[in-house]
C-alpha positions in Angstrom: 262.7 68.5 238.2 260.9 70.9 235.8 259.0 69.2 233.0 257.3 70.6 229.8 254.3 69.0 228.3 253.8 69.8 224.6 250.3 69.1 223.4 250.3 70.7 219.9 251.7 68.1 217.4 252.6 64.7 218.9 252.3 64.7 222.7 255.8 65.1 224.2 257.2 65.5 227.7 260.7 66.8 228.1 262.7 67.3 231.3 264.9 70.3 232.3 267.7 69.0 230.1 265.5 68.7 227.1 265.4 64.8 227.2 262.3 63.1 226.0 260.5 61.3 228.9 257.1 60.8 227.2 255.3 57.6 228.3 254.9 55.1 225.4 251.4 53.9 226.2 248.6 55.4 224.2 246.3 55.6 227.2 249.0 57.3 229.3 249.4 59.9 226.6 245.6 60.2 226.5 245.7 61.0 230.2 248.3 63.7 229.5 246.0 65.2 226.9 243.0 65.2 229.2 244.8 66.5 232.3 246.9 69.1 230.4 243.7 70.8 229.2 241.5 70.3 232.3 240.6 73.3 234.5 243.3 73.6 237.1 245.1 70.6 235.4 243.1 68.1 237.4 240.2 65.7 236.8 238.1 63.2 238.7 239.3 59.6 238.4 235.8 58.6 237.4 235.8 61.1 234.6 239.2 59.9 233.3 237.9 56.3 233.3 234.7 57.2 231.4 236.8 59.0 228.7 239.3 56.3 228.1 237.6 53.1 229.1 234.0 53.7 228.5 233.5 50.3 226.8 235.1 48.4 229.7 233.4 47.0 232.8 233.8 49.3 235.8 236.2 47.0 237.6 238.3 46.4 234.5 238.3 50.1 233.7 239.4 51.0 237.2 242.3 48.5 237.0 243.4 49.8 233.5 243.3 53.4 234.8 245.6 52.4 237.8 248.0 50.8 235.3 248.2 53.8 233.0 248.6 56.2 236.0 251.5 54.0 237.2 253.1 54.4 233.8 252.5 58.1 233.9 254.0 58.4 237.4 257.1 56.7 236.3 257.5 59.4 233.6 256.4 62.4 235.6 257.4 61.5 239.1 256.2 64.2 241.6 254.6 66.2 238.8 251.7 63.7 238.9 249.6 64.5 242.0 246.3 63.2 243.3 243.8 63.3 246.1 240.5 61.8 247.2 239.0 60.8 243.9 241.0 63.1 241.6 244.3 63.1 239.7 246.2 66.1 238.4 249.4 67.7 237.2 251.4 70.0 239.5 251.9 73.4 237.7 254.9 74.1 239.9 256.7 71.1 238.4 255.2 70.9 234.9 254.3 73.5 232.4 251.7 72.9 229.6 252.6 74.2 226.2 249.7 74.8 223.8 251.5 77.1 221.4 251.1 76.3 217.7 253.9 74.4 216.0 254.5 73.8 212.3 253.5 70.5 210.9 253.9 68.7 207.6 254.1 71.1 204.7 254.1 74.2 206.9 250.5 73.6 208.1 250.0 74.1 211.8 250.2 70.7 213.6 247.0 69.6 215.3 246.4 68.9 218.9 247.6 65.5 220.1 248.6 64.6 216.6 248.9 60.9 215.8 247.2 59.9 219.1 244.7 57.1 218.3 242.6 55.6 221.1 239.8 53.3 220.2 237.2 54.6 222.6 234.1 56.5 221.4 234.0 58.9 224.4 237.7 59.9 223.9 237.3 60.2 220.2 234.4 62.6 220.6 236.3 64.6 223.2 239.4 64.7 221.0 237.4 65.9 218.0 235.7 68.7 220.0 239.0 69.8 221.5 240.7 70.0 218.1 237.8 72.1 216.8 237.9 74.4 219.8 241.6 75.0 219.4 241.1 75.9 215.7 239.0 78.8 216.9 241.4 79.8 219.6 242.5 83.5 219.9 245.4 84.6 217.9 248.8 84.2 219.6 249.0 88.0 219.4 246.2 88.4 221.9 247.2 88.5 225.6 245.1 86.0 227.7 244.0 85.9 231.3 243.2 82.3 231.9 241.1 81.7 235.0 241.5 78.3 236.6 238.6 76.9 238.6 238.4 78.5 242.0 239.1 76.2 244.9 237.8 76.2 248.5 236.9 74.1 251.5 233.2 75.0 251.1 230.9 76.2 248.3 230.9 79.7 250.0 234.7 79.9 250.0 234.8 78.8 246.3 232.2 81.4 245.4 234.2 84.1 247.2 237.4 83.2 245.4 235.6 83.0 242.0 234.0 86.4 242.6 237.4 88.0 243.3 238.9 86.4 240.2 236.1 87.3 237.9 235.9 90.9 239.2 239.6 91.5 239.0 240.1 89.9 235.6 237.2 91.8 234.0 238.7 95.1 235.2 242.2 94.2 234.2 241.4 92.9 230.8 239.9 96.2 229.6 243.0 98.1 230.6 245.7 95.7 229.3 243.9 94.8 226.8 243.4 91.0 227.2 240.9 88.2 226.7 239.5 86.5 229.8 239.1 82.7 229.1 238.4 79.7 231.2 239.5 76.2 230.4 242.0 75.1 227.7 243.8 78.0 226.1 247.0 78.7 224.2 249.0 81.8 223.6 250.7 84.5 225.6 249.4 85.6 229.0 248.7 84.6 232.6 247.2 81.6 234.2 245.5 82.7 237.4 244.3 80.6 240.3 242.5 81.3 243.6 242.1 79.0 246.6 240.3 79.6 249.9 241.3 77.9 253.1 238.8 78.2 256.0 235.9 80.5 256.4 235.5 84.3 256.9 235.7 85.2 260.5 237.6 82.0 261.4 241.1 83.0 260.3 240.4 81.9 256.7 242.7 82.9 253.9 242.5 83.3 250.1 245.6 82.6 248.1 246.0 84.0 244.6 248.7 82.8 242.2 249.7 84.2 238.8 251.9 82.2 236.4 253.3 82.8 232.9 251.3 80.6 230.6 254.3 79.8 228.4 257.0 79.0 230.9 254.8 78.1 233.9 257.0 80.5 236.0 255.2 81.8 239.1 255.2 85.6 238.8 253.2 86.6 241.9 251.5 85.0 244.9 249.7 86.7 247.8 247.3 85.6 250.5 244.4 87.7 251.9 242.5 87.3 255.1 238.9 86.3 254.1 237.0 88.7 256.4 238.5 91.9 254.9 238.0 90.5 251.4 234.4 89.9 252.1 233.9 93.4 253.5 235.8 95.1 250.6 235.4 93.1 247.4 235.9 96.1 245.1 239.1 97.1 246.9 240.5 93.6 246.7 239.4 93.3 243.1 241.2 96.6 242.3 244.4 95.5 243.9 244.4 92.1 242.2 243.5 93.8 238.8 246.5 96.0 239.2 248.7 93.0 239.9 247.3 91.3 236.8 248.1 94.4 234.7 251.7 94.6 236.0 252.2 90.8 235.5 250.9 91.0 232.0 253.5 93.6 231.2 256.2 91.0 232.2 254.9 88.4 229.7 253.6 90.6 226.9 256.7 90.4 224.7 255.6 91.6 221.3 252.0 91.7 222.2 250.6 95.3 222.2 249.4 96.6 225.6 248.1 100.0 226.5 250.8 102.4 227.8 248.9 103.3 230.9 251.9 104.6 232.9 252.5 107.1 230.0 248.9 108.2 229.9 248.9 109.1 233.6 252.3 110.8 233.5 253.1 114.5 233.5 256.0 114.3 231.1 255.4 115.7 227.6 257.7 113.1 226.1 255.9 110.2 227.8 252.5 111.6 227.0 253.3 112.0 223.3 254.9 108.5 223.2 251.7 107.0 224.7 249.7 108.9 222.1 251.7 107.3 219.3 251.1 103.8 220.7 247.4 104.3 221.4 247.0 105.7 217.8 247.6 102.1 216.6 244.8 100.6 218.7 241.1 100.7 217.9 238.1 101.0 220.2 236.5 103.4 222.8 239.1 103.0 225.5 242.3 103.8 223.6 240.5 106.7 221.9 239.3 108.1 225.3 242.8 107.7 226.8 244.2 109.7 223.9 241.7 112.5 224.9 242.8 112.2 228.6 246.5 112.7 227.8 245.6 115.8 225.7 243.6 117.1 228.6 246.8 116.8 230.7 248.9 118.5 228.0 246.4 121.4 227.9 246.0 122.1 231.6 249.8 121.7 232.1 250.7 124.2 229.3 252.7 121.5 227.5 251.2 121.9 224.0 252.1 124.8 221.7 248.5 125.0 220.4 246.0 124.4 223.3 243.0 125.4 221.1 243.8 122.7 218.5 244.6 120.2 221.3 241.2 120.9 222.9 239.5 120.4 219.6 241.3 117.1 219.1 240.4 116.0 222.7 236.7 116.8 222.2 236.7 115.0 218.8 238.3 111.9 220.4 235.7 112.0 223.1 232.9 112.0 220.5 234.5 109.1 218.6 234.9 107.1 221.8 231.2 107.6 222.7 230.2 106.7 219.2 232.1 103.5 219.4 230.7 102.7 222.9 228.0 105.0 224.2 228.0 103.4 227.6 231.8 103.1 228.1 232.6 104.6 231.5 236.0 106.0 230.4 234.5 107.6 227.3 231.8 109.2 229.5 234.2 110.3 232.2 236.5 111.9 229.6 233.5 113.7 228.1 232.6 115.0 231.6 236.1 116.3 232.2 236.0 118.1 228.9 232.7 119.8 229.8 234.3 120.8 233.2 237.2 122.4 231.2 234.6 124.2 229.1 232.8 125.5 232.2 229.6 123.5 231.6 228.9 122.4 235.1 225.5 120.8 234.5 226.8 118.9 231.5 229.8 117.7 233.3 227.7 116.5 236.3 225.2 114.7 234.0 227.9 112.8 232.1 229.9 111.9 235.2 226.8 110.7 237.0 225.9 108.6 234.0 229.4 107.1 234.0 229.1 106.2 237.7 225.6 104.6 237.1 227.0 102.5 234.2 230.0 101.4 236.3 229.5 102.0 240.0 232.8 102.7 241.8 234.7 103.2 238.5 237.9 105.1 239.3 238.0 107.5 236.4 234.2 108.0 236.5 234.4 109.1 240.1 237.4 111.3 239.4 235.3 113.1 236.8 232.4 113.3 239.2 234.7 114.8 241.9 235.8 117.5 239.4 232.3 118.3 238.4 231.1 118.5 242.0 234.0 120.9 242.8 233.0 123.0 239.8 229.5 123.1 241.4 230.9 124.3 244.7 230.0 121.0 246.4 233.5 120.3 247.9 232.5 117.8 250.6 230.6 115.8 248.0 233.6 116.0 245.7 235.8 114.5 248.4 233.3 111.7 249.0 233.2 110.9 245.3 237.0 110.9 245.0 237.4 108.5 248.0 235.1 106.0 246.3 237.6 105.8 243.4 241.0 105.5 245.0 241.2 101.7 245.1 240.5 101.0 241.4 243.2 99.8 239.0 243.4 103.1 237.1 243.6 105.1 240.3 246.4 102.8 241.6 248.2 103.2 238.3 247.7 106.9 238.1 248.4 107.7 241.8 249.8 111.1 241.0 246.6 112.3 239.2 244.3 111.0 241.9 246.5 112.5 244.7 246.5 115.8 242.9 242.7 115.8 242.8 242.7 115.0 246.5 245.1 117.9 247.2 242.8 120.3 245.3 239.7 119.2 247.1 241.5 119.6 250.5 242.6 123.1 249.4 239.0 124.1 248.6 237.9 122.8 252.0 240.6 124.8 253.7 242.5 121.7 254.9 246.0 123.0 254.1 248.0 120.3 255.9 246.1 117.5 254.2 246.5 119.3 250.9 250.2 119.5 251.3 250.5 115.8 252.3 248.5 114.8 249.2 250.6 117.0 246.9 253.8 115.4 248.5 252.4 112.0 247.8 251.7 112.9 244.2 255.2 114.2 243.8 256.6 110.9 245.2 254.7 109.0 242.5 255.6 111.4 239.7 258.8 113.6 240.3 257.8 115.6 237.2 254.3 116.5 238.5 254.2 120.3 238.1 250.9 120.8 239.9 252.3 119.1 243.0 255.3 121.4 243.0 253.2 124.5 242.6 251.0 123.5 245.6 254.0 122.5 247.7 255.8 125.8 247.0 252.7 127.9 247.8 251.8 126.0 251.0 255.3 125.8 252.3 255.8 129.5 251.9 252.4 130.1 253.5 253.4 128.3 256.7 256.9 130.0 256.8 259.0 127.2 255.3 261.1 129.4 253.0 263.7 126.7 252.4 261.1 124.1 251.5 259.3 126.6 249.2 262.6 127.4 247.5 263.3 123.7 246.9 259.9 123.2 245.2 260.5 126.3 243.0 263.9 125.1 242.0 262.5 121.7 240.9 259.7 123.5 239.1 262.1 125.7 237.2 264.1 122.6 236.1 261.1 120.9 234.5 259.2 124.1 233.3 261.7 126.1 231.5 259.7 129.3 231.2 258.5 129.4 234.8 258.8 132.5 236.8 257.0 133.9 239.9 255.6 136.7 237.6 254.2 134.0 235.3 252.7 132.2 238.3 250.9 135.4 239.4 249.3 135.8 235.9 245.6 135.0 235.6 246.2 132.3 232.9 248.6 130.2 234.9 247.0 127.0 236.1 246.8 127.8 239.9 243.1 128.7 240.1 242.5 126.9 243.3 245.5 128.5 245.0 244.5 131.9 243.7 240.9 131.5 245.0 242.2 130.4 248.4 244.5 133.4 248.7 247.7 131.3 248.7 249.8 133.0 246.1 251.8 135.1 248.5 254.9 133.2 247.2 254.6 135.1 243.9 255.7 138.2 245.8 258.4 136.5 247.8 261.4 137.0 245.4 262.5 133.4 245.9 
């Protein structure tokens, strides 16, 4: 049976039918207030006894705690759980609601309103909790609430905590969201990690994401501990992407960054993303607006590329003024320098972005581009491969696969380049660069039918396309031209 615990206003427990099953005892309701705001919804029995029966003798306090827990169990049934020395609420059977509710005269009701327990320790805790909730984030902010990591040993708990903290920090920047620990209210995700066993001995880490409001489980996955320990950033990137995707499910009216639009190749989606980002403040949304203009410019999807370039460079300056060490702002500035042909400037900015945030996906994408510009193609491939597990790279697979295709082309690895371009097209069917590469490489190896298919798709999404245009020096196929792979422009296909 699914239960809902409402803690703003008078404490109230309702079942799936909406019937009130709140325990009548004040101490039982005090237990609900304590457990409902505890990390992981669980507390030590000794701590509960100290909070509610601090004036009682130990034996009497223990007996009183057992009596109140019995009353609570009658109300909650299986939703009240316990173990060796601890008591808790099962989040799979009970959801905690800390959303604000209107009180008398329209004023927001206070936490545990009307609950009076004559114990100094509880009174101090209740006062502090009410003050902390007065300073809580606005309900318009999306939250990532991290529960206390669990594990069978300190080392296992530390590993789970590292993964949670790493992933949440990376996801929060890109959603955007606030990362909090402990009691929180609003819209967002509640995230837990538990480790069973030890690395090397078949140990597993389980991660669970739940909707804060409904308690609904949105995602759960287990990972073998040994690979996690060997690749913390890769695991963190994957978990961060999952947090971003789950956040989109619960966002409702909360504004989130349109990352899928930013990394698309569709003019409509790019311009739509620009309109949404225009309403946000800060270095990241400003730098993302520069990135989508960069795409519009290189893909011939803006009627005035000179003005678009000036706008992109202006946005880069604004982003760096807002946050001089932001890796996305630095990476975008590096890409703009690459477009301008300033190889040394692009390398300097990209390297700085990588020093500020080692392994950052967009920073290494920009570094790969700058190294290609410098003729260091093997180094460009190494830099790119260091970025392909980050959340931005996972969201923008088409862009990262296209960069990989171009690096392979420069290295003369035509089969690998064709495979990477095919992967980019699978992620983004409107990816024009992928279709150009596929058309050229298929023709080069004698696959006329495959080349014709790629050209037909290109003509559908690029109305002014022609083989004559593709052969012109201003058309964006520089890497294919340098590699002598534009024979298709003379094919008549």
